[in-house]
Structures are given as structure tokens and as C-alpha cells.
N, C-alpha and C positions, 0 to 999 in steps of 0.2 A: 172179321177185321174190317170189312167194308162198312159195317154199321159203326164200329169204333171210329173209323176215319171220318165218316159222315158227321158223327156227334162232335168230334174234335173240330172239324172245319166249321160247322154251324156255330160252335162256341166261339171260335176265333172271329167269325163275322159279327157275332153279337157283342164281342168285347171291343170291336174296332172303335166305337165312339169313346170308350174309356181309354183306350190306347192313345187316341188323338188328344184327349183332354190332358193326359199325362205328358204328352209331347209338348203341348202348349204351356203347361206349368213349368216344364224345364226351360222352355224358350224364354220365359220371363226373366230367368236368371242368366241364361246363356243364349243370346239371340240366334246363334247359328242353328239351333234346333228348329227355328221357323223357316230356314232356308232349305231349298231342295227337297221339300217334303213330298213332292210328287214321286221322287225316286223310291220312296218307301212303299209305293203301290205299283212299281214297275214301269212308271212313265218317265222316260228320258229319251233324248235324241238317239236314234240308231247310230252307233259308232262305226257301222259298216265293217265289222270284223267277223271272222269265222275261225273255227278250230283254235280257239284261244285256250290258254291255261288259266283257269280261274282259281284264285285263292281268297278264302273268306277268313277275316280276322276281326273279331267283334269290336275291339277297342284298341287304345294305344299299346297296352301291355301285350296283347296278342299280336299286334302289328310288329312290335319290336322282336317278339319271339319268332315270327315268321320271316323276318328280313334275311337271316342267313340262308334259309331255304329258298326264298325268292331269288336272291342273288345267284345261288348255285343253279337254279332252274334257268335263269336268264343266260347263264354261261353255257349250259348244255343245250338250250333251245333258242339260239339268238334270233331266229327268224319267226318265232311264234309270238303272236300278240298276247299280252297279259292283262287280265282283269283282276283288280283287287277290290273286294267289297268290305265295308265296315258297317257298324251300326251307329257308332257315336261320332260326333263332329271332331273330337280329339283324335280318334283313329284315322278319320279321313284326312285331317290336316297333316298328320304325320306321313301318311302315304304320299300326299301331293308334294310335301316339302322334300321328301327323300327321292322319289321316283319321277316327279314332274311329268313330262310327256311320254315317258317310257311305258307307262301303264294307263289303262282306262279305269278310273275310280268312280264308283257309285255306291250308294247305300244299298245293302241287301234288303229286298222287299220283305214286308211282313209275310208270315207263313200262310198266305191265302192262295189257293190254286191259281186264280186268274192272274194275280200279281206275279207269282213265280213263273208262270208261263210267259208273260210279257218280258220278264227279265231274261229268261233263257232264250227266247226268240231273238233278242237283240245281241246277246254276247256270244251265243252259239259255241259253248266250250267243248273241247275234246276231252278235257279232264277237269274235275272239281277237287280242290284240296280244301278241306274245312278244318280249321284249327281248333284244337283243345276240346271244348265241351258243347259245341253248337250242334245239337241234334234236333232238327226241325222235320217232323214227319212228312209234310206235304212236299217240302224241298227234296228230301231224300227219295221219296216215291216218284216224283216227277223226273229226277235224274235217272232213276232206274228205268222208267217207262221210255225214256229217250236214248237208253243205252249209253249214258254218259258215266264213265267210271268215276266213282267218288272215293277219295281217300280221306280218312280222318287222321290228321297228323298232329303229333305232340299231344295225343289224346290223354285226358285226365278225367277222373270222376271221383269227387270226394264222397265220403259216406253221407254227408248231408244232402248232396245233389242226388245221389242214388236213391235215398229215401224220398226225396222231393218229387220223383216222377209219379208216385202214388197211383191214382186211377188211370193215368195214361201210360203206365209202364208197358202193357202189352203192345201198344202202338209204337212206343219208343223201341221196344225189342225188335219189332218187325222192320222199323226204319233202319236201325243200326245193322241188322242182318243183311240189308241190301247194299251196304258199303262194300266196295271192292277190297279195301284193306283198312285195318285200324292199327295205327302205329302208336302204342301206348308209351307213356313216359316211364312207368315203373311196373314192377310185378304186382303191386297192390292195385294200381289203376287197371292193369290188364285183367285181374281177377274180377273186379267190379264190372268192367265193360263186357267181359264174357257172361257174367250173370245177367247183365242187362240185355244181351242179345247178339253180341259180336260172334261171328262164326270162328271157332277155335283155329281152323286151318288158315284163316285170313286175319289173324291177330298176332302181333309180335311186340316185344319189349325193345324200344329203340332209344331210350334215354330222352332227356329234355333238350330240345333245340336251343333253349336259352343259354346252355353251356357253350354254344358255338358262336355267340356274339363276338364281334371284333371290337377291340379297344382302339379308338383313334389314336395314332401316335402323337398328335399334337396336344392331347388332353393334359399331360403333365405340365407342359409349359403354360397352358391356359390357367390351370389351377394355381400355379405359382404366382402368376400375374394378378389373379384375383386376391390371393392372400396377401400380397404386398400392399394392396390398397386397403385391406381390412386391418392390417397389422400382422406382419409375417409370423410373429411368435404367439399370437393369440390362440388359445384352445378353441376349436370349432367343432360343433356336432351338428348333424343334420337329422331332421325328422321328416322322412320322405313318404309320399303317398298316404297322407293322413286323411281321416274321415271325420264327419261330424260327430262330436262327442269325444273324439280322440285328441283334437287340438287342445282342448281345455286341460286334459291330463298332461300333455306335453308341456304346456305353458306353466303348469304347477311344478312340474319337474324342473323346468329351466329356472324358476324362481329359487328353488332349493340349490341348484347348481351354482347360481350367482352368489349365494351366501358364502360358498366355499371357494369359488373361482370367479372373482368379480369381473374379470375381463373376458369371460366366455362369450362366444357368439353362437346363437342358434340360427340355423338355416331351416326354415319351415316351408315344406313343399306340399300343399294340399293336393289330393288325388284328382279332384274334379274342378274345372274352371268356375262353376257356379259357387264354389266355396271360397274363391279368392278374396272377394271383398269382405264377406263376414269374418274371415280369419284375420285379415288386416285390422279390422275394427276390434276384434277380440284381443289381439296383441296390444293395441294401444289402450284399450280399457283396462287391461291388466297392468298398465304402467310401464311397459317396456319401450325403450327408445327403438322405434321401428322404421325401417325403410323397405321399399319394394323394388323388385326387379323391373317392373313395367314403368315405374315413374322415376325413381331416383337412379335406377340402373345398377348401382353398386352399394355395398355396405361401406361404412367408414369406421374409424377407430373407436368411436363412441356408440356405434350401433349395437344393440343387445339382441335384436330379433330382425332377421332379414327374410321377408316372405318372397319366395320364388313363385310369382304369379304369371309365369309364362310357360310355354309348352316346349318339349323337346330338348331341354337343357339339363335334365336330371343327372346324367353321367358326369357332366362338367362339375356340378356341385358336389356329387359324391367324391370326385377326385380331390376336391379342395377341403374335405372334412377329415378330422382325426377319428371320429366315431360316427357310425351310421345306425340310426334306429329306423327300421323298416315298418311302416304303418300298416293299418288294417289288422293289427294284431293285438291291440289293447281293447278293441271292440270286436263284436262277433261278425267280422267280415271274412276272416279266414286268412289274412295276411297277403303280402305281395312279394314281388320278385326279390329274393335275397342274394341272387347271383351277381347282380351288377356291382354292389359294393365289394363283394368277395373277389370278383375279377380284378378290382382295382387295389387289392390288398388293404382294404379299409375294414377294421373290426366291425362286426355286425351284432346288433342287439334287436331282439324281437320280444313281443309280448306273448301271452299264453294262447292266443287264438290264431293258429297257423294251419288250420285244417285243409286249406287249399294247396298247401305246399308241405305236406307232412314229411315226405321222405327227403326232400331237398333240405329242409330246415334241420331235420334230425341228422342228416349226414354232415352238415356244417358244424352243428353242436358237437357231434361225436368226434369230428376232426379237430376240435379245439379252435374253430374259426368263428363261432357265434356264441352269444350268451342270451339266455332267456330270463325275462323279468315278469313279475305278476301284476305290477301296478306302477303308478307314477313315482311312488317313494323309492321302489327298487330301481326304476329307470334312472332317477336322479343319482342314487348311490352308485350305480354301475358306471354312469358317465363320469362322475367325479373320480372313481377308482381308475378308470382308463386314462383320464387326463393326467393323473398323478403317476402313472406307471408306463413310461414309453416302451420299456422292454415287453410288457404284456401286450400293448397295442401292436408292436411289431410281430410278436409271436402269433397273435390271432390273425393279423393281416397276411402273414406268410402262409399260414395254414389254409386260409380261405382261397388264396390264389392257387395253391397247389391242388386243393380239392376241385376247384373250377377247371383247371387244366386236365385233371385226371378223368373227368367225365365227358370230355368233348368227343365228337364223332357222330352224334345223332343226325346231323344234316346229311352226311354221306350215306348213312344207312337208309334214311328216308328217300334220298335221291335215287338210290338203287331200286327201291320199290316203285317209285314213279316211273323210272325207265322201263321196268318190267311190265308195268300196266300199259304204258303207251306203246311199247314196241312189241308186246306179246300178243297172243290171240285174244280176241274179245270174249266176253262171257264170264261165268262165275267159277272158272277152274281155280283150284287152290294155287297160291303163290309160294307156299312153303316148299 
């Protein structure tokens, strides 16, 4: 194992110039990647904190999933400092907008031993909570060496990710085995995580924390106000968290929709900020009357495509839609969070590629809350059908909200494990 770790670490150091080049390329599209780059190597001002609870959530989706748990932890440990790390600027921006001065936010350093040590020396956590699929061997081993208990929360592992570990699987197995507890989203995830190396006596099925998201009470009124400006009776559908290659399919589908429903409005929400400008250009080149959230602020009665090129507003626009297509599913990304529109009683449509959310998507489809399509033609036909059938929309929306409510409770179960780790004896004794 020492040899494997040496080879892995040497490879990481050799890849560092490539990683920096990739960071620079992203920075050309999204300048925030040029900022705070020193943090990615563990260089930042000492926040003068100790015994912190540290939560790592890679990007905005994981931050949103972690928020109910973070809120619960803050309630249970009000005098404890909190550190929240992300990898992407969108995740960091979300953390800072929501929590402001209540937490210390930095980027998680690359998985280089010196960088990890600098980071841990400064934040001095008493507990590490790593969200979902972030298994970094040097990070896990350094936490183990410092006797920092590490919990993998809301843990998931797709078949594609499981196969992707390949030659580093033995190292990943050893790293995962060092975790104090692994709280899996589902039985399927638990099985893969056990095969990857999680200790069975410290592995449990806790459900998905995203089911515990809270719906702001003012959301309905905000949605009604927006729709009044667009035209209150207009049919509206949203394509959310879309990726390169997927927007083209969505726009083709919208062109078909407009032939049958001429006053339909498409809300198009690209997943990554670097896609905002290219998507706006693509909409206009396709001939759609297009406005954007960042410039015109709102759609008008003659707008055909409204690009939401801002961050942190997705729930508001979901609430204002009649139908929600969740992106990352017409291209081999694996899909995104289908629970947000379901929680708002909005009918959900997904493409064929949902391997990142297999069980959640399947549960919504089985509950009659979501529909699956294979391509843009089926997407258009499904949107048209849902626009024409208010009773069907209501049936899907009600089923989605009921399925969402039924699955809640993962935060309380995870919080119980955190409390047992923090307040119980140290070491590797089973928690079961």
C-alpha cells in the first residue's frame, strides 16, 4: 500500500501542471477560476479556529444537498466553528451567499500531501464530513493519521464511477476503509461502497439528504409575480442544469413545441456559468426571441426563450414552470437532482441518462411523478401532452410531492451518527 500511495502521489505531482492548465482554460470562460488559486494548494490566511466541524461539498449541487445537514449541525453545535470547502466557484459562491460570516469557506486543496497538511493545520477540525463521492486517498489517510474522524455523508457510487477507479481501486479501498462511517443513499450505493472498501459494520443506508431540503414559503408568491410579467396564462416549461450538446436538443424540442403551442415559454438554465453566453448566442441563432436574467431581468409576453444566466435562483424558476425537464440526462452526464421540482409539485421529465440518480429517478417514475424520454422529439411530444392535459400535470405533481415527503428523514439519521462519533469514544469501534 505504501508503494501504491507513493505512485499515486507522484502521479498527482506530475499532473499538477496539467491541472493548472485546465484551471486556466476554465478561467478564460469563468474568471472566478483565476481567483483564490492559492487556496487549491493550502495557502490561505490562518482563520485562527480550532476544533471545527468541516464539511466538504464539491459544487453547488452538493452544497444544496449538504445545507439541511449543515443547518442541523449548527443547531446542535452552536458554539463550534464551521468550515465548508468546495471545489468550484459556483459552490463557493452558494456557501458565501447563504452562510456569510457564519462559516469559513475555502477551496479544498488538491490531493497533494503538503497541500492537505497546510489545510488541516489551519482549520484544525474535530470532525470531517465529506459529501457524496469525494474519495481522495491522501486526504483520507491524513485525517486518519491525525485521528480526525471522517464521515462520508449522502454517499453514492454509480456503476460508472465504481468501474472508473480501475488501477487505483486498492488505494481507494484502503482510503474508504479509514472512514469512521459511510452513510449511503441507497441499498445499491451501499453495496458498491462495501465492494469498494467500506467496512460493513460502519456502513449504513440513510436515504438521500436532498429529500430534507426546505421549500421557502415565499416561493409561490415569487413565482406568481414572475408569471404575471410573462403572461399569467402562458404555458411555461423549464430545462434545468443543461450541458453542452444538450441545449441544442432542448432548442430543437422547443421549436417543435412552438408549432403546437405558439405562446409557450422556455426557461433555459445552463448547469455551468461558462455556458451562459454560448447558450444565449445559440438561442438567438436559432431564431428565438430571447432575453436573459442577467441583462433584461425578466421575460415579457413575446419572449420565447428566457436564459437564466444567474446562480442560486433555480428553485424560484422551477416553481414558476408547468413542466420541468431535468438536464444532464439527454447526454451521458448521468442526470441531476430531480427532487427539487418534485418537492414543488412540478411534473418531472428526464432523458435516458440518469445513472447518477438511478434509484431516485426510478422511484419518481414508479410513483407516477416523472416521465422518461429518449430524445428531443419525445421531449417535445411530452411537453406538448403535458401542456394540453392539466389533470395529468396535477396528477404527476401531486405524486412527486408525496414521494418527496415520504423519503424525508436522512438528516436526522445522519445527525445521530455525527453525534455518536463526536461524543463517543475515539477509535475505530463499530457504531452499529
